[in-house]
N, C-alpha and C positions, 0 to 999 in steps of 0.2 A: 503495500499498499503506499501510496506517497505521503510522507509525514508533511503535513503543512502548517504552521503555528497560527495562521489566519484561517483554516478550511472550517467551516462549521460541521461537515459531516466528519472528519477525523475527530474534533473535538468531542461529538457526541458519541462514535465507536470507543474512541479512549474510555471514556465515561462510562462504559460496560462492565460490571462488576464479574469478576473473573475469582474462582477458589482459589487460594492461596494457603502454604503451609510454611510456618514460619522455624526457618533452624536452626534459631538461636534466642535467646531470653533477651527482650528490649525493655532497658528500664525506661520508665514513666511512659511507658505506651500504652498501658492496661486498657485505656480509654477507649482504644479502638474496640474492644472486645466487651458489648454489652452485657455479658453474662461474665465476665470476669470479678471477682472478688477483690483483686490486688492491683496494686499501682503499676505492675512490671508485665508486661506480656511474654509468655514462658514459650520455650520451645517446644514446636510440636502443635501450637494453636493452630485452628483452621480458622480461616475468617474469608468472607466475601469481598475484597476492595477494590477500586475501579484501576483497569486495568494501566493506568497512566501512572498510578500510583506503585504499584506490582514493580513496573519496570524501571518508576526512580529509585524504588530501594535496591533493585540489585545493581543498576546503574552508577550510581553514587557510591558504593561500598567495594572493597578492594576485594571481600571476600560475599558470596552471595548471603543476603540475609531471608530469602524466601523462595520458595520453588511453586511456580504457577501450575495449577491444573488444570487440564481441558475444565471447559464449562461444558455441563451436561448436554447441550443439543449438538456436539463435537466428539463425544464417546461412543464405544462399540454398538450400545444399544439403538442410540439412533441412526448410527453408520449405518447399521444393518438395516433398519425402516429406508434409508436412502437409497442404499444400494440396490432394493429388491424391488422399487419403483420411485424415483426421484421425483418423478414427475404426477405424483397424486400427492404429495406432503404440502398440506398448508405451510405456508414459510412466513406469514405473518405470524403465526404461533411459535416460530422458532425465532425469531425476531427481525427486526425490520433492516437490521444491518448485517445479516448473517454471513455474507461473503465477504466484507469489509473487516469484520472481528475475524474471520476466519484467517483473512491475511496477516493480521497481527498476531495469532495464536499459532500459526503454521509451522514454527519452531518447534512445537511442542507435537508434530508428528499427526498432522493432518493430510489425507489425501482430496484430492480434486476430483473427483467422481461425482460429485452432486451436480456442480456447475456445468460440467459437459451435457450429462444429462439433460438438464434443464434450460441450456442454452439451446441446444439440439430442439427442444419441444419451442421455444421461443422464437427462434429462428424461421421454424414450419410455420407457427401460428400467425406469424407477423404477415403472412401473404395476404391472407384474408383477417379483417378486423374484427369481425363475429366470433373468430375461432379465439382473440388474446383474451375474451370474457368469459370463454368457458374453460378455460384454466383454475386451479385451483388458487386463492390469493397469492400475490406476487409479494415479494420483498422490496423496499425503495428502490434497491440499482435494478432487479428485474422489470419493475413497473418504467424506470427510464430506459434502458436497454429496450424494451419491447414497444415503449411509442418513439423511438428514436430508429428503431426496425422498420417500424408500420410508414413513418412520414418517407423513409428512403425509398421503398418499397413502392408507394405512392409517386413519387417525385420519378423513379425509373418507369412506372408504366403511362405517367404522363406523358416523359421525354420518348417512349418507345411509340406512342400513339400520335405523336405530333407529327414526325415522317417529315418533316421540313429540310433536316440535314441528315442524308443518308450517308452510312458509312462505306466509304470505297477504301481500297488499297493507297498506299502512299507511294509516288511515283518510284522514290529508291528502293522499295521492298519488291516493286515490280521489275525495275532494270537489274536488281541483284537477281531474281528468280534467273531472268532473261540468260545473264551473263553466266549464271551455273549452268545452263541449261548447254549453253553454248560450249561452256569447258568440256562438259560431258561427253557431246557430241564430237568433241574434237581426239578425244581417247579411244 
């Protein structure tokens, strides 16, 4: 994913909470765990923290302070569902930014098979606008891509139907073929 300080999408995606397990005791950080009775956050504690905070905890220290676990929508149980038939899954239930968050947590072992299956489905549905409505609810990025694909398809159809500028072979290509044929006849 293209990290950008000013990107609203990037801010929304990195604000998603991911499960993390702390590797060391963190003094005076007990306030992060609402169930903690102590002032210190103990090693082994598991919390859901925003992705930006988890990445900052690890990048600002010499030793990693926590491990980021995969969110449940990227774990094996969901992966099996998505591998069975990704085209029938309601992507809004999995999250509005499923692919973008997946790009961030991909370093934690995620395969992109879901995107490939649904991308093919979106592209084939973009040929007719009524097909897109019949697809399961789409994530925000899928809606954006489907709208762009449908607009491109309409523009191409309009251009092809216009017919005022037919495609012809360029002179350079035609002359090149003649030259090749002449060389072949000489052999």
